[in-house]
C-alpha positions in Angstrom: 154.3 130.1 239.1 151.8 130.6 236.2 151.5 128.4 233.2 154.9 126.9 234.1 156.6 130.3 234.2 158.6 131.0 237.4 161.0 133.9 237.9 164.7 133.5 238.7 166.6 136.2 240.5 170.0 137.3 241.8 169.8 137.8 245.5 172.2 139.9 247.6 172.0 139.2 251.4 171.9 142.1 253.8 175.1 142.8 255.9 173.1 141.6 259.0 169.5 141.0 259.9 167.7 142.6 257.0 165.7 145.7 257.9 163.7 145.4 254.7 164.0 144.4 251.0 165.0 146.2 247.8 163.9 144.6 244.6 164.8 146.0 241.2 163.3 145.2 237.8 165.4 145.5 234.7 164.5 147.0 231.3 163.6 145.5 228.0 166.2 143.1 226.6 168.4 143.1 229.8 168.6 140.5 232.5 168.9 140.1 236.3 172.6 141.2 236.1 171.8 144.6 234.6 170.6 146.4 237.8 172.4 144.2 240.3 175.2 146.9 240.9 172.4 149.4 241.6 171.5 147.4 244.7 174.7 148.6 246.4 174.4 152.1 245.0 170.9 152.5 246.5 171.7 150.6 249.7 175.5 151.0 250.3 175.2 149.8 253.9 173.4 146.7 252.8 170.7 147.2 255.4 168.2 145.5 253.0 168.1 142.1 251.3 168.4 142.8 247.6 167.1 141.0 244.6 167.0 141.5 240.8 164.6 139.1 239.1 164.8 138.2 235.4 161.9 138.8 233.1 160.3 135.5 232.0 160.0 136.3 228.3 162.5 135.8 225.5 161.6 138.1 222.7 163.4 139.8 219.8 165.9 141.4 219.6 167.1 139.2 222.5 167.6 139.3 226.3 164.7 139.0 228.8 161.5 141.0 228.6 158.5 141.7 230.9 156.0 142.1 228.1 155.7 142.5 224.4 155.6 146.1 223.1 152.1 147.4 222.6 153.0 151.1 222.3 154.3 153.5 224.9 151.9 153.5 227.8 150.1 150.4 226.7 152.0 147.0 227.2 150.6 144.1 225.3 148.0 142.5 227.6 148.7 138.8 227.3 152.4 138.9 227.9 152.1 141.6 230.6 149.5 139.6 232.5 151.7 136.5 232.4 154.6 138.4 233.8 152.6 140.2 236.4 151.2 137.0 237.7 154.7 135.3 237.8 156.2 138.4 239.5 153.5 138.7 242.2 154.0 135.0 243.0 157.8 135.4 243.2 157.8 138.6 245.1 155.3 137.4 247.8 157.4 134.2 248.2 160.7 136.2 248.4 159.4 138.4 251.2 157.9 135.4 253.1 161.2 133.5 252.8 163.0 136.4 254.4 160.4 137.1 257.1 159.5 140.5 255.7 156.3 142.3 255.0 155.5 144.6 252.1 155.6 147.6 254.5 159.4 147.1 254.5 159.8 146.6 250.7 161.2 149.2 248.2 160.4 148.3 244.6 162.3 149.9 241.8 162.8 149.5 238.1 164.1 151.0 234.9 161.9 151.4 231.7 159.9 148.1 231.4 161.0 147.4 234.9 159.5 150.7 236.0 156.2 149.5 234.6 156.4 146.4 236.7 157.3 148.5 239.7 154.2 150.7 239.3 152.1 147.6 238.6 153.2 145.5 241.5 153.3 148.4 243.9 150.0 150.0 242.9 148.1 147.2 241.3 144.5 146.8 242.4 144.4 144.3 245.3 148.1 144.3 245.9 149.6 145.2 249.3 151.3 148.6 249.4 155.1 148.6 249.6 157.2 151.1 251.6 158.2 153.0 248.6 158.7 152.9 244.8 161.7 154.1 242.8 161.1 154.4 239.0 163.5 155.4 236.3 162.6 156.3 232.7 159.2 154.7 232.7 155.4 155.3 232.6 152.2 154.4 234.4 150.8 151.5 232.3 147.3 151.1 230.8 146.6 147.4 230.2 143.3 145.8 229.3 142.1 143.6 232.2 144.5 145.3 234.7 143.9 148.2 237.0 146.1 150.5 239.0 144.7 151.5 242.4 145.6 155.1 243.1 143.4 155.5 246.1 145.1 157.0 249.2 147.2 156.5 251.1 149.9 156.0 248.5 153.5 155.1 249.2 156.2 157.7 248.6 157.5 157.5 245.0 160.8 158.6 243.4 160.7 159.3 239.7 163.8 160.1 237.5 163.6 160.8 233.8 166.0 162.1 231.1 164.8 165.1 229.2 166.4 163.8 226.0 165.0 160.3 226.3 164.2 159.1 222.8 162.7 155.7 223.9 160.2 156.9 226.6 159.9 160.6 226.3 160.1 162.8 229.4 156.4 163.7 229.1 155.6 160.2 230.3 157.5 160.8 233.5 155.8 164.2 233.9 152.3 162.6 233.4 153.1 160.0 236.1 154.2 162.6 238.5 151.0 164.7 237.9 148.7 161.7 238.2 150.4 160.4 241.4 150.6 163.9 243.0 147.0 164.5 242.2 146.2 161.2 244.0 148.0 162.4 247.1 151.4 160.7 246.7 154.5 162.3 247.9 156.8 162.3 244.8 160.5 162.9 244.6 160.9 163.9 241.0 164.0 164.7 239.0 164.7 165.4 235.3 168.2 165.2 233.9 169.5 166.3 230.5 170.3 162.7 229.4 169.0 159.9 227.3 167.3 156.6 228.3 169.5 155.9 231.3 169.7 156.3 235.0 171.3 159.5 236.5 173.9 158.5 239.0 173.5 161.8 240.9 169.8 161.0 241.4 170.7 157.5 242.5 172.6 159.1 245.4 169.6 161.2 246.3 167.3 158.1 246.2 169.7 156.2 248.4 169.3 158.8 251.1 165.6 158.8 250.6 165.4 155.0 251.0 167.1 155.3 254.4 164.2 157.7 255.4 161.4 155.5 254.2 162.8 152.4 255.7 164.4 153.4 259.0 166.4 151.0 261.1 164.4 148.5 263.2 164.1 149.5 266.8 
């Protein structure tokens, strides 16, 4: 909790003892229900405990937000820092509650939620998750916040629409280039679609997740 802000989330239990966790962050103006069906699409066997937290900010034009817009690539610092602090507290508590470490966590998100995914998974001083899955987003630059791209980096899946009018595909390409240059293994796909998630790529990422979080022995 930070300044009285605490996240709420929808949680989907694993089918049995969870082998890990899958946490998905929604985009601007959506809520915790938006990506909840994606939990089953990415983990159809329900091997992982899933959660979709709700952004703590209510901003125009409505819905929940993770930060106020400060331009593509540069979230507004005060609102971003508030959400980042609240999200780290919630995420660490969620994993502890389920007896899981970050090494068995897959973080994912769409648009603003992808920014949160990069930030929570690669933020300076943060424990590294098992993997990141980012759809239609960008690596953020925020005053007072730093990403740590020192190796070893977790594997990262990136999907982006080549026709995206909200966050242009060049932002996905830039993220791929920066992460690969830092030594990350990147699963990257471009699709001729708009600001949306490619269902075919989701199937590919679902298989990829089973590789990055194998069953417990």
